[in-house]
VEXMINU-680843 format. One record per atom (N, C-alpha, C, O): residue in one letter; x, y, z. Coordinates in steps of 0.001 Angstrom, whole numbers, plus 524288, in hexadecimal, padded with zeros to 5 digits. Example, Ala and Ser with C-alpha at 12.3 -4.5 7.8 and 13.67 -1.06 7.14 Angstrom:
% residues 2
A833867E9C681E78A8300C7EE6C81E78A833907F31C81E78A8379C7F30982111S832327F73681BA8S835667FBDC81BE4S832648001E81EBES834618047281F67
END
This chain:
% residues 286
M7144D6A6B1C12ADM711BC6A7CFC17A2M710FB6ADA7C1850M70CF86AF57C1A5CR714CF6B0CDC169FR714536B670C1739R70FC26B880C13F6R70CCD6BBDFC15B2K70F3B6B65EC0F1BK70AEB6B818C0BD4K705B46B6C7C0E52K702146B9EFC0E26K705456B234C109CK700656B0A1C1318K6FF2E6B41EC17B3K6FAB96B5C8C1863A703216B53FC1AE3A702476B89DC1F6DA700AF6BE09C1DA7A6FD466C079C2002G703366BFFAC1964G701C96C522C176DG6FC356C54AC1581G6F96B6C91AC1664F6FA8C6C120C12D8F6F52E6C0EDC10EAF6F14E6C0E9C1567F6ED5A6C3A6C1547L6F2836BDBCC1972L6EF0D6BD94C1DF8L6EEC56C2DAC20A5L6EAA16C47DC2276G6F3356C57DC20DFG6F3346CAAFC2340G6EFEB6CE80C2024G6ED2E6D1CCC2253F6F03F6CDFEC1AE9F6ED2A6D168C1786F6E7566D081C186AF6E4576D439C18FCV6E5C06CB86C1887V6E03D6CA42C1967V6DE6E6CC43C1EB3V6DA2F6CE76C1F31T6E1B96CB77C22ACT6E05A6CD50C27EFT6DF9E6D338C27F7T6DC166D541C2A84G6E2FD6D5EFC251CG6E28E6DB9FC24DCG6DD866DD58C2245G6DAF86E0FAC241AI6DC0D6DABAC1DF3I6D73C6DC0DC1B38I6D28B6DB1DC1EC0I6CF026DE5DC1F00I6D27C6D6B7C2177I6CE2F6D590C250CI6CDD86D9BAC2946I6C9976DB6BC2ABEG6D25C6DB59C2B33G6D2636DF63C2F35G6D0186E476C2D3FG6CD356E714C300FL6D15F6E5E6C2861L6CF396EAB0C2623L6C9526EA4CC2581L6C67B6EE06C2697L6C7806E5C3C23BEL6C1DA6E50AC2324L6BF156E559C2860L6BAE66E7AEC28CDM6C1686E303C2C56M6BF126E330C3188M6BEED6E8B5C3398M6BB316EA37C3638A6C2EF6EBC1C3274A6C31F6F121C3462A6BEDA6F46CC31F0A6BCFF6F81EC3466G6BD396F333C2D26G6B9356F642C2A91G6B3C46F4BCC2C33G6B0176F7A8C2B2BG6B3166F055C2EAEG6ADE36EEA1C3040G6ADD16ED20C35F5G6B04B6EFA7C3937A6AAF96E901C3725A6AAB66E73FC3C88A6B0026E52AC3E3CA6B2E86E2EAC3B20L6B1396E5F2C4330L6B6276E3F4C4537L6B61C6DE06C4578L6BA076DB7FC444DA6B1B76DBD4C46FCA6B1476D630C478BA6AB8F6D4DDC482CA6A8336D84BC4877E6AA8A6CFD0C4861E6A53E6CE13C497AE6A5646CA38C4DEEE6A8E06C6EDC4E4BE6A17A6CAB4C515BE6A1076C70EC55B1E69B616C56BC5619E697FE6C89DC574BN69A506C062C5518N694FC6BE59C5516N691856C157C514DN68CE96C235C525CG693C16C2ECC4CDEG690C56C5B7C48EBG690766CB8EC49BDG68E7E6CE55C4657V6925A6CD87C4E29V692366D318C4F5EV697306D5B0C4D61V69B7D6D403C4EBAS696A86D9BCC4A35S69B3A6DC99C4856S69D526E013C4CB0S69A536E276C4F99K6A26D6E054C4D19K6A4FD6E3BEC50E1K6A7306E874C4E03K6AA586E7DAC4A6FL6A5916ED18C4F86L6A75F6F1E2C4D19L6AA4A6F540C50FDL6A9706F4E4C55B5T6ADB16F87DC4EFET6AFFE6FC8FC5248T6AC2470118C527BT6A86C70146C4F71A6AD0A704BFC560EA6A9BE70960C565DA6A9FD70C6BC513CA6A60870E77C4F6CG6AEA370CB6C4EE7G6AF4870F85C4A01G6AC3C70D0CC4593G6A9D870FC6C426BQ6AC53707DEC4554Q6A9617052BC4141Q6A388705E2C41FCQ6A0A670692C3E33A6A1C9705B9C46E6A69C3870696C47FAA69AA770C20C4669A6967770CF0C4430Y69DFD70FE6C478FY69CE17154FC4630Y69C61715E3C4045Y698F3718ADC3E62E69FBC7134DC3D63E69F7B7137EC37ACE69A5071149C35B1E6980471365C3208R6988070D15C3813R6937770ADAC367ER68F0A70EB6C37A2R68B7170F44C347EM68F4C71159C3C14M68B3F71523C3D78M68B29719C8C39BDM6870B71C10C38C1Q68FB971B29C37ACQ6902371FA5C3434Q68F7771E2AC2E75Q68FB47218DC2B0DS68EA47193BC2D5FS68E967175EC27F5S689B2718DEC24F8S689B971903C2029G6857E719FBC27CBG6808671AF3C2538G67D467160DC2494G678B271658C2322D67F9871188C25A5D67CA970CA3C2585D6793870C41C2A65D67A9270E6BC2E78P674CB70988C2A02P67173708ECC2EA5P673FB70558C32B3P674B3700B0C31BDV6754D7077EC3727V6776F7046DC3B7AV67472705DFC4073V6727770A38C40FFV674307022CC43FDV671A770313C4909V675D6702B1C4D3CV678536FE9EC4DD8V6769C706E6C501DV67A74706FCC5457V6779B705EAC5972V673D87089BC5AC3V67968701F8C5C53V676C670043C6110V67A5B700C9C65C6V67EA86FEA5C65DCD67886703A8C69ADD67B3C70440C6EAFD678D570057C7275D6742770099C7388V67BF66FCB8C747BV679D76F893C77CDV67B1B6F970C7D97V67AE86F5C9C80B7R67C6A6FE4FC7EFBR67D656FF93C8479R67834700ABC8741R674096FFB5C850DT6786F702A1C8BF8T673BE7040CC8ED9T671DC70973C8D18T674B170C56C8A7FK66D2170AB8C8E89K66AFD70FE1C8D35K66E4371439C8FB3K66F3371843C8D44E66FF271365C9471E673137175BC9723E6782C71865C9431E679C871CE2C9392E67AAA7143CC9269E67F80714D7C8F6EE67E6A7178FC8A35E6815E71AF8C888DY67A3771607C87B1Y678BF71859C82B0Y677CE71E34C8351Y679C072156C803BD674D271FA9C8752D6737A7252AC8828D6784572882C8956D6785272D2FC8837A67C467261DC8B95A680FF7290AC8CE1A6843672A5BC880AA6876672DF4C8828G683667277CC83CEG686437287EC7EF9G68616723CBC7B60G6875C71F72C7CFBH68481724A7C767FH6841172053C72CDH6852A72241C6D4FH68588726F4C6C5EI685AE71EA1C69BFI6868D71FEEC6447I6816D721D8C61F1I67D5671F69C629FE681B57262DC5F38E67CF772880C5D0BE67A41724B5C5955E67CB672256C55F3G6752072433C5A0CG67213720B9C56C1G6719F71B31C58C3G66EA671813C56A1A67492719E8C5CE4A6745E71498C5F0AA66F2B713ABC61D2A66D1B71729C6467V66D1670EF3C6147V6687270D72C6433V66A2770A56C68FBV66E20707A0C68E2L6672670AC3C6D18L668777081DC71FFL6659C702F0C726FL660CE702C6C7290I6689A6FEB6C72AAI6667A6F97EC73B1I66A306F6E3C7791I66DE56F44CC75EEP6694A6F781C7CABP66CEC6F54EC8087P66DD36EF78C7FBDP66A316EC8CC7E90N672A66EDD7C8065N6740F6E85CC7FB9N670A86E4C9C8308N66F186E096C8148E66F866E672C87CAE66C7D6E331C8B66E666E56E257C897EE6644C6DEACC8B33E665046E5B2C85F7E65F9E6E53EC841BE65F316E215C7F12E65ADF6E134C7D26I663926E062C7CEDI6636B6DD2FC7833I662BA6D782C79CEI666386D527C7C21G65E326D558C788CG65D056CFF8C7A1BG65BA66CC95C7579G65E9E6CC4AC71B4E657296CA02C75B8E655A56C65AC719FE652196C8CBC6D8BE650AE6C63FC69B7I650A16CDCBC6E57I64D2E6D07EC6AADI650396D4E0C680BI653196D7BEC6A9FK64F9B6D562C6304K652586D97FC6025K650B76DEDEC6236K64C0E6DFD8C62E4P6546B6E254C6335P653116E796C64F7P64FBB6EA6AC60E3P650B56E9FAC5C32D64BD76ED46C62AED648466EFEAC5F21D64B1B6F3E0C5BABD649766F4E0C5743L64F5E6F61FC5DACL652466F9F2C5AA4L655F26F774C56A8L6588F6FA33C53B3L656246F242C5697L659576EF76C52BAL655F16EB75C4FE8L656B66E6C1C5089P652396ED49C4CD3P64E8F6E9A4C4A63P6509F6E6F9C457BP64E656E315C43BEV654DC6E903C4338V656C26E6FAC3E33V65BA56E3B0C3F10V65FAD6E5B9C40B7E65B516DEAAC3DF9E65F8F6DB10C3F44E664806DC02C3C1BE668C76DAF3C3E07D6640C6DDFCC3749D668BA6DEBEC3422D66A996E46EC3426D66DBC6E5F6C30D8A668AD6E78DC37DEA66AAB6ECE0C3876A6704F6ECB3C3A5CA671D56E911C3D1EE673636F095C38E8E678BF6F0EAC3AD5E678AC6F36EC403CE677226F7F3C40CBI67A526F089C442EI67A046F240C499EI67F806F2DFC4BD7I682AC6EF43C4B9EL680946F776C4DFAL685A26F891C5071L684C26F942C5648L681A66FC8DC57E4I6877F6F627C597EI6867D6F600C5F1BI68B396F7E6C622EI68FB56F6C4C60DEY68A0E6FADBC665CY68E426FC6FC69ECY68C2E6FCA0C6F82Y687756FCCAC7068C68FD36FC99C733CC68E726FD38C78C7C6926E700F1C7B3AC693E6704D6C78D2R6942C6FFC3C7FF6R6981470322C827AR69D977014CC813CR6A0D970455C7F6AS69E9B6FC47C823DS6A3EC6FA47C8189S6A4596F5F2C7D74S6A8A76F4B3C7BB7G69FEE6F3A3C7BE7G6A0116EF82C7801G69DDE6EA54C79D2G69CCC6E6F0C7696N69D296E99CC7EE4N69B276E4A2C80D9N695666E3DCC7F81N693EA6DFDBC7D4BR6922A6E7B8C80DCR68C916E730C7FE1R68B4D6E744C7A10R687986E4B9C785DS68E566EA26C7702S68D546EA40C7163S68E406E4DBC6F00S68B5D6E338C6B85A6923C6E21DC70D9A6934A6DCD0C6EE7A68ED66D924C705EA68D2E6D5EFC6D30Q68CE76D99BC752EQ688896D655C76E7Q6839D6D77BC73B7Q680ED6D3EBC71ECA6827E6DC8AC730DA67DC46DE0FC7039A67E076DC62C6A88A67A256DA8EC685DA682916DCFBC6817A6832C6DB79C62A2A6823A6D5A1C61EDA67FA76D400C5E35A6844C6D286C6578A6838C6CCDCC6525A67DC96CB77C65C2A67BD56C803C630BK67B146CE1AC6947K675886CCF6C6A18K672496CE7EC6554K66E9C6CBBEC63E6L673A26D2DAC62E6L670BD6D478C5E40L671936D0ABC59C3L66DF26CF8EC56CFM676576CEABC593BM677586CABFC5536M674016C5E3C5627M671F86C391C5277E673776C462C5B0AE670436BFD3C5C5EE66A836C0CDC5B1AE6679D6BD22C59F6L668DF6C5B9C5B4DL663726C715C5A1CL662616C75CC5443L65DE56C7F1C52A3G666856C6F1C5111G665B96C6BDC4B78G667BE6CB5EC4864G6673B6CB7DC439DY66A0E6CF38C4B10Y66C3F6D3A8C483FY671396D1EDC4568Y6743A6CEC1C476CT6720B6D405C40C5T6762C6D1F0C3D70T67AC36D5A3C3C7FT67ED86D3F0C3A9CK67A2B6DAB0C3DC7K67E5C6DE76C3CBAK67F966E18EC41AFK67EA16E642C41F7V681AC6DEE7C457EV682C66E148C4A8DV6889A6E250C4B0DV68BCC6DECFC4A3CS689F96E721C4C67S68F756E888C4D45S690106EAD9C52B2S68CDF6EE03C5469D694296E93EC555BD6955D6EB18C5AA4D69A356EE8AC5A4FD69E666ECB9C58CEF6999D6F39DC5BBEF69E3C6F6F7C5BA0F6A0036F887C6113F6A2996FC84C61CEG69E926F54BC64E6G6A0E06F5C2C6A18G69E8D6F9F6C6D7DG699CB6FA9CC6DB7G6A1F76FCDAC702AG6A02A70083C7426G6A0907062DC7286G6A3EF707A7C6F6EI69D1070956C74ABI69D2970EF1C73A7I6A2137116DC7607I6A37C715D6C74B9N6A4A070E8CC797FN6A9A171063C7BA8N6ADB471149C7760N6B13C7147EC77FAD6AD2970E65C7308D6B0E370EDCC6EB9D6AEE77127EC6A6DD6B16A7130AC665DW6AA6B714F8C6B4EW6A80271859C6758W6AA6971DCEC67BCW6A9F07205FC6BC6T6ACF471F8FC639DT6AF95724A1C63B0T6AC7D728DAC60DAT6AE5B72D3CC6034Y6A7BB72782C5F27Y6A48872B36C5C44Y6A07D72DB3C5FF3Y6A05D72C8BC649EE69D467310CC5DCFE69992733EDC610BE695617305CC6363E693FA72C5CC611ET6936E731E2C67F2T68EF672F54C6A69T68B0273380C6BF4T68C3973828C6BFEV68652731CEC6D37V682307355BC6EF8V67FEF7333AC7411V680C172EADC7564D67D1A73686C76E9D67AE7734CCC7BEBD674FD7356DC7C1CD672C57362CC804FT6726B73522C7798T66CB673554C777BT66A9073080C7A34T66BEE72C25C78B2P6673C7311AC7E2DP6654F72C87C8106P661A97292BC7DBCP65EDB72B19C7A57W661C87242DC7ED3W65E2F72085C7C41W658E4720F3C7EE8W6587E7206DC83ABE654D6721E5C7BD6E64F9E7228DC7E00E64C1871E27C7C2FE64BFA71CD0C7791D6493371BE7C7FE6D6452571820C7E8FD6403C71B46C7D5ED63D4A71CADC80E7K63F6371C5AC7866K63B3F71FE7C76E1K6360D71D0BC762AK635E671868C74E8A631D271FF3C7701A62CB371E0CC7576A62C5371EE1C6F91A62CDC72342C6DA8A62B6A71AB1C6CC1A62BC871AF0C6713A6274F71E00C64AAA622BC71CB3C6560T628B272214C61D1T62528724FAC5E6FT628397262DC5982T62CEA72528C5948L625AE7284DC5597L6288E729C0C50E4L62C4972E43C51EEL62FD872F40C4EDBA62B7273107C5654A62EFE7353CC57CEA633697334FC5B48A636EC7364EC5CA0S6334172E53C5CC0S6373C72C27C603BS637397263FC5FB2S6341072390C6222F63AC57243AC5C82F63AC171E9AC5B78F6403271CC7C59E4F643A271FEBC58B2R640E4717A9C59E8R6457771527C5795R6438671083C546FR6405470D71C564DA6457471002C4FADA643ED70BA0C4C5BA6484970A98C4877A64B3270E23C4704A648B4705C2C46CFA64CBD70445C4308A64AA2704A9C3D82A645F47040CC3C98D64E29705B2C39D0D64CA970584C3452D64E0F70029C3214D64FBD6FCB0C34F4L64D616FF7EC2D02L64E3D6FA67C2A95L653D96F877C2B16L654D56F3C5C2AB9N6578C6FC12C2BEEN65D086FA8CC2C96N65E8E6F9E7C324EN663136F8CEC3386G65AC46FA95C35D0G65BE26FA0AC3B5AG65DA26FF10C3DEEG65E546FF31C42B0Q65E6070340C3AE4Q6600E70839C3D25Q65BB170A92C4069Q6572B70AA3C3EC7I65D0F70C83C4510I6592870E9DC48A4I657D97143DC4720I65B4F71783C4675R652D071543C469DR650DA71A84C4587R64DA271C55C4A3ER64B4B7192EC4D04D64D9372184C4B13D64A44723A9C4F33D6479D7288EC4D23D6477C7297DC486CE6457872BB6C50C4E642847304BC4F20E645BB73433C4BFDE6438873777C493AS64ADE733E8C4C60S64E2B73767C494BS64D9873656C436CS64EDD739ACC4034F64BB2731B7C4211F64ABB73081C3C95F6468873421C3A67F647297363CC3620F6423E734E3C3D48F63E287387AC3B8AF6401273E1BC3BC0F63EA37414FC3876A6435273F4DC3FA3A64545744AAC4040A648C27465BC3BBDA649BA74B04C3B0AS64AA974297C38A7S64E32743DAC345BS64B55745FDC2F96S64DDA74784C2BC9A6461974620C2FB3A6430674836C2B5AA63E6874B48C2D7DA63CAE74A55C31E0E63C7274EE0C2A7BE637DD751D6C2C1DE632FE74E6EC2C0AE62F6274F35C2F1EL632F074AA0C2875L62E6474734C27E5L6303B741CEC2642L6338774144C22CDT62E1273DCFC28C5T62F4273866C2752T62A3F735A5C25C7T6267273595C28B8M62A4773367C2135M625EC73029C1F62M6270B72A8CC2104M62AD372835C1F31V623CA72860C246DV6249272311C2675V620D971F65C23A0V61C1671FD3C241EN6231371BCEC20AEN6200B7181FC1D88N62082712ACC1FE3N624AF7104CC1FC0V61C37710B5C2208V61C2970B86C247AV61AA870789C2050V6167F707E8C1DEEW61E16703BAC1F77W61D396FFF9C1B48W61E7A6FA73C1D09W620606F99BC215FA61D666F6B5C19A4A61E7A6F131C1ACCA620B06EE98C15EFA61F936F037C118CT623CD6EA98C16BFT626666E7FAC1260T6228C6E519C0EDET623BD6E41EC0A50Y61DEA6E3B7C10E9Y61A096E0CFC0DDAY6163E6E46EC0B03Y612E96E294C0816C616AF6E983C0BD0C612BB6ED46C0A0DC613EF6EF44C0497C6179B6F248C03DCG610DA6ED97C00BAG611A06EF43BFB60G6113B6F529BFA9FG614B66F77DBF843P60D0D6F7A8BFC93P60CA56FD5DBFC05P6113B70044BFE88P612EE7044EBFC8DC613386FE38C02DEC617C8700A4C0563C61C677009FC01A9C61EE8704A3C00CFL61D846FC0DBFF71L6221D6FB74BFC1EL6219B6FE87BF716L6257970079BF4FER61CBD6FEF8BF51DR61BFC701C9BF030R61CF1707A4BF0C8R61EA170A31BED12E61BDF709D4BF574E61CB370F6FBF61DE62240710CABF7FFE623D371554BF7CDM6252B70CEABF9CBM62A5370E08BFBFEM62E4271040BF81DM6316971388BF9ABP62E4470EA2BF310P631EC71132BEF72P6310971716BEF21P634C871A19BEEF4E62C1C718BCBEF10E62AFB71E53BEECEE62C117210BBF3FCE62D82725A1BF40DL62B6471E46BF84BL62CE87208FBFD55L632D272166BFD7DL634B572538BFFB7G635B871DC8BFB17G63B5D71E7BBFAC8G63CC572353BF7A3G6406B72625BF900E639E972449BF377E63AD6728F5BF054E6397972DDFBF369E63C5D731B6BF34EL6350E72DBBBF625L633777323FBF94CL6376C7335EBFD99L63875737E4BFEDDS6399D72F3DBFFD4S63D8272FE8C03F3S6421F73315C01F6S6442073673C04C0Q643CD7320EBFD3DQ6482F734EEBFAF9Q6469373A7DBF97AQ6498273E35BFA4FE641F073B00BF74AE640387401CBF55FE63F25743FCBF9C7E63FC2748B3BF90FY63D8E74208BFE52Y63C4274576C02B2Y640A3745E3C06B9Y6400374880C0AB5A645047435CC05B7A6493D7433FC0994A64B3C748A9C0AE8A64CB6749ACC0F5FD64B4D74C32C070BD64D4B75174C0807D648F27554BC096ED649C175A09C096DK6445075330C0AA2K63FE27567BC0C17K63E3975593C11C2K639FA75729C135BG6419A75306C14C3G6406575215C1A41G63CAA74DA5C1B36G63A6F74D39C1F74V63BEC74A42C1748V63844745DCC17C1V63B39740BFC16E9V63E5574043C1346Q63A3773CF5C1A50Q63C84737C9C19AAQ63838733ABC19FFQ633FE734A6C1C11I6396072F1AC17EFI635B672AB7C181AI6382772652C1B3DI63CD07253CC1ABDA63504723D0C1E73A636C571F4DC2184A632C071AF9C20FBA62E0B71BF4C2104G634A171636C207CG63123711BEC2064G6312770EF6C259CG634F270F4AC288BV62CEA70C36C26C7V62CB1708A7C2B43V62AA670379C2934V626427032BC2745V62DD66FF65C299EV62C5B6FA43C2778V6297F6F73CC2BB1V62BEA6F4D0C2F11I624646F765C2B7AI621346F595C2FDAI621506EFAEC3094I620776EDD0C34EDD622576ECA6C2C62D622026E6EFC2CE0D6273D6E45DC2E0BD627F16DFB8C2D05T62AE86E75AC302DT62FE36E511C31D8T62FBB6E37CC3796T633AB6E1B6C39B3R62B486E418C3A1AR62ACC6E31FC3FBAR627296DE87C40C0R622DC6DE4CC3E9DN628E26DAE2C4404N625A06D68CC45C3N621B76D866C49D1N622356DCB1C4BEDS61DD26D525C4AE6S619E66D67CC4EDBS61C506D6D9C5448S61A2D6D980C57ADD620C36D436C552ED623526D47AC5A48D6271E6D917C5AAAD629D26D9B6C5E97G6274D6DC4DC5692G62A946E0F9C56BBG62FF26E049C545EG632BF6E424C53B6T6317E6DB8EC5311T636A36DAB4C50C2T636896DC1FC4AF7T632726DC07C4872I63B1A6DD6CC48F2I63B9A6DEDEC4377I63CD06DA08C4034I640176D6D5C41AAV63A236D989C3BC7V63AD86D512C3846V63F536D64FC3486V63ECC6D9A6C311BQ643B06D3A1C352EQ648576D4DCC3224Q647916D40AC2C4AQ649856D71DC2926S644C26CFF6C2ACCS643DE6CF02C253FS640A76D367C22D5S6416A6D4BEC1E47Q63D116D5A6C25D9Q639EE6DA02C23E8Q63D346DEF5C2362Q63C626E217C1FD4V640EB6DFA0C26F8V644736E420C269EV647906E3D0C2190V6481C6E7B2C1EC8E6499A6DF2BC2062E64CA66DE7AC1B9DE649486DF60C16C8E64B066E1C3C12FEQ644726DD71C16F0Q640F46DE35C1279Q63FA16E3FAC11D3Q63F716E5F5C0D72A63EB66E6AEC1632A63D726EC42C15F4A642026EF58C13B1A641306F2F2C109DR646D46EDFBC152ER64B6F6F090C12FFR64B906EFE6C0D0FR64C776F39EC0A26A64AA76EB1DC0B5FA64AD86E9F8C05C6A646956ECFAC02DEA6478D6EF11BFEA6L641EE6ED35C0513L63D9D6EFEFC0283L63E8C6F5CEC024DL63D556F852BFE63A640AE6F7FDC067AA641D66FD95C0682A645D16FEE5C0241A6455E702E0BFF99A649B56FB7CC01A6A64DAB6FC5DBFD9BA64B5C6FBAEBF823A64C796FEC2BF49EQ648236F7A3BF773Q645DE6F68DBF253Q642396FAE6BF08FQ641FF6FC20BEBEBT63F646FD39BF42FT63B9B70145BF2D4T63E02706BBBF2B5T63B6770A79BF12DG642ED70738BF44DG6456A70C56BF469G643C370FADBF902G644C87145FBF91CA6413770D46BFCCEA63F8671016C017FA644047101FC056BA643AE70DB3C098FE6482B712DCC041AE64D0171294C0720E64D50716DBC0B41E6515E71958C0BF4Y64907717A5C0DEEY648F471B07C127DY648F77178FC1754Y64906712C6C16D9V648EA719D7C1BE7V64920716CCC20C2V64405713D4C218CV63FC471600C2100H6448970ED2C22D8H6400370B96C2433H640BD709A4C29C7H6449870707C2AF9L63D1470AE6C2D22L63D647096AC32A1L63AAC70433C3391L63722702A9C30B2L63C6E70189C37ACL639EA6FCBAC3963L636106FE00C3DC3L637177017AC40EBP631B06FB46C3E00P62DBB6FC64C4200P62F3B6FA07C474CP62C766F6B6C4968T633AB6FBD0C4963T635516FA05C4E84T631C06FC6BC52A8T62E796FFB2C5161S632506FADFC5782S62E776FC17C5B90S62D55701E5C5C21S628DD70365C5D16D6315870538C5B8DD6307070AD1C5C1FD62C9970CDEC580DD6291C70FE7C595CL62D2E70B45C5330L629AB70D2CC4F27L6243070AF8C4FD2L6205670DA0C4EB6I623D670628C519DI61EB0703E6C52AAI61BFE706FDC5703I6176770858C568CQ61EDB7081AC5B41Q61CAD70B1BC5F94Q61B5D710B0C5DF4Q617D971320C6026A61E32712ACC5A20A61D517180AC585EA6187A71892C54F2A6171271CE7C5368G615ED71437C53BEG6110571481C50E2G610A37112EC4C0CG60C67710ACC49D4L614FA70EDEC4A52L614BB70BCCC458DL611F970695C464FL6107570406C4287G6115470505C4B46G60EA67001EC4C4FG608FC70038C4AB1G606946FC1AC4A12G606C7704E1C49FCG601527055AC4877G600797055BC4299G5FC0A705E8C40D0I604A4704C0C3F8FI60422704BFC39DAI6033A6FF29C37F9I606686FBAEC38EDY5FED16FE5EC3549Y5FD756F91DC337FY5FCC36F8C4C2D98Y5FB996F495C2B88S5FD776FD1BC2AE3S5FCF16FD13C2537S601C86FF87C22CCS603C07037AC24B7V603AF6FD31C1E9AV608446FF50C1BF4V607116FFFEC162EV6041B6FCF1C13F0P6095C703FFC13C1P60C9F707F3C1654P6097170BEEC195AP6051970D54C17D5T60BAD70DBBC1DA8T6099671229C2094T60DE471639C20ECT61266714F0C21FET60C7D71B2AC2000T6106771F54C1FD3T60EA5723F4C231BT60A157257AC22FAF612497262CC260BF6112E72AE9C2903F6160E72E4BC290EF61A3772CA1C274FF615867330CC2B10F619CB736D9C2AF5F61B2D7389AC3078F617C673934C33D0V6203673967C315AV6223A73AE7C367CV625BD73FADC35C4V628E173FE2C3221N6252F74387C3949N628997481DC38F0N62DB97472DC3BCAN62EAF742E1C3DB9A630FF74B26C3C0EA6363074A90C3E5EA635FB74959C442FA639CA74765C4660D6319274A7CC46B8D630F07495FC4C49D62E777440DC4D53D62D53742BFC51CFG62DA474100C4940G62B5073BDCC49E7G6257073BFAC4A8DG623207382BC4C5DE622F974053C4918E61D4F740DAC4989E61AC773FC1C4447E61C8D741ABC403DQ6169873CA4C445DQ613F273B86C3F72Q6111C74064C3D8EQ60E9F74326C409BV6118674166C3881V60ECE745D4C361FV60BAD743D4C3176V60D4D74036C2EBEG6073974637C309CG603F374496C2C3BG6010F73F86C2D52G600AB73DC5C31C8E5FF1073D3CC292EE5FBDA7388EC299BE5FF2473394C295DE603CE733B0C2833T5FC8672F32C2A83T5FEC672A0CC298FT5FC56727F5C2489T5F79472820C23E0Y5FF8E72606C2112Y5FDB572448C1BF2Y5FE3671E5AC1B8BY6027371C30C1C3AV5F9E271BC9C1A72V5F9D171618C19C4V5F982714F1C13FAV5F63571718C1138G5FCEB71193C1224G5FD0771036C0CA0G60160712FBC09C0G603A0716C4C0BADS6028971106C0512S606BB7133CC01EAS604BF717EDBFED2S6000A718B1BFE35R6087671B10BFCE1R6074371FA6BF9B7R60B2C71FEEBF53DR60F4A71D72BF564S609D8722F6BF14BS60D87723E4BED08S6119B727D6BEEC7S610F172A73BF2C3K615C872842BEBD3K619DB72C09BED0FK617A873195BED11K618FB734B8BF076E61452732C5BE94BE6120773803BE8F6E60EA97392CBEDBAE60ED673D7BBEFDBD60B9973553BEF65D6083F73618BF3FDD60B88736F5BF8E1D60A6773A6FBFC01W60F9E733C5BF987W612E973463BFE2DW615B87399DBFE12W6165073C1EC0222S6176B73B43BF995S61A147404ABF933S6167D744B4BFAE1S618217483FBFDB0A6119674480BF92BA60DD17488BBFAB0A60CC774861C0089A60C4674C74C030AI60C75743A9C02B8I60B7A7431EC0858I6101D7452BC0B78I60F65747F2C0F55I614D9743D3C09D4I6198C745B5C0C88I619B274BACC0C7EI61ACE74E1CC107CD6189574DFDC0803D6189E753B6C07A9D6147D7561AC0B39D6156975A24C0DAAE60FFB7539EC0B82E60BC2755A4C0ED3E60D327554DC149CE60C6675904C178FV60F57750C6C1636V610CB7501BC1BB9V61557753ABC1D23V61585755CDC2172S618F67544EC1991S61D7A757B2C1A9DS61BD075D4FC1B8BS61E5D7602BC1E73A6179175EE0C1918A615C676450C1999A612BA76547C1EA0A61186769C4C1FDBQ6117876134C2189Q60E5B761DBC2650Q6119E76435C2AB3Q60FA176507C2F01
END
């Protein structure tokens, strides 16, 4: 009997150690994290989406840097526009933990598969910021949109480079896919020259504005297969309002400066690596 009890104690100890390294528990499919575990996920470099489900007033008074505001009361039967990717890793918090639990359960019901609740900001011992949440008029100089991993990008993405080459493509487009390996090479070659490349996968959006999850998965696979491992944005409502809704031919490519202003021409159709390199150099010199 003593040996059996010792073995059970050993197993219990191992399970406890495993639980300590990951989620504390699961409730209705929602992982429960401590503030420390959530912080580790945020610092991991993996794409995660941090969601504050309090009110705007609470958010403006102080929130976790990078968190998007989606009040619990506004989560209903339609997927939030800022959470278009169902398999994105989502970390949720509120003030004390009540609303985060409610919001996490509702998101699971909507089809999200990687939802973690780390409770209330009352237990957060790390830094916060008080930048107010703004409902912006969407332009390329002021927008929010998700990438293929569900991570939210805004105008600071363009501000991180002197010039961004925006390549609008589709998963069904042969010319798009044929030029993407060379765009991947150009992305690496120009990285230290203040130039970055971004894709926009135009056919991941339904006519009703919802994101097609199967298309997101296919776009991820194609980006990996072609070596186009730069950021690819989804045509969520902000990007459509910012002007992408008028693009009807793929590939279409244009350039944006650090202020989100388009510079140079709009190019319809694919190009060779040599042609794109010459165009990038020409636009960079403007």
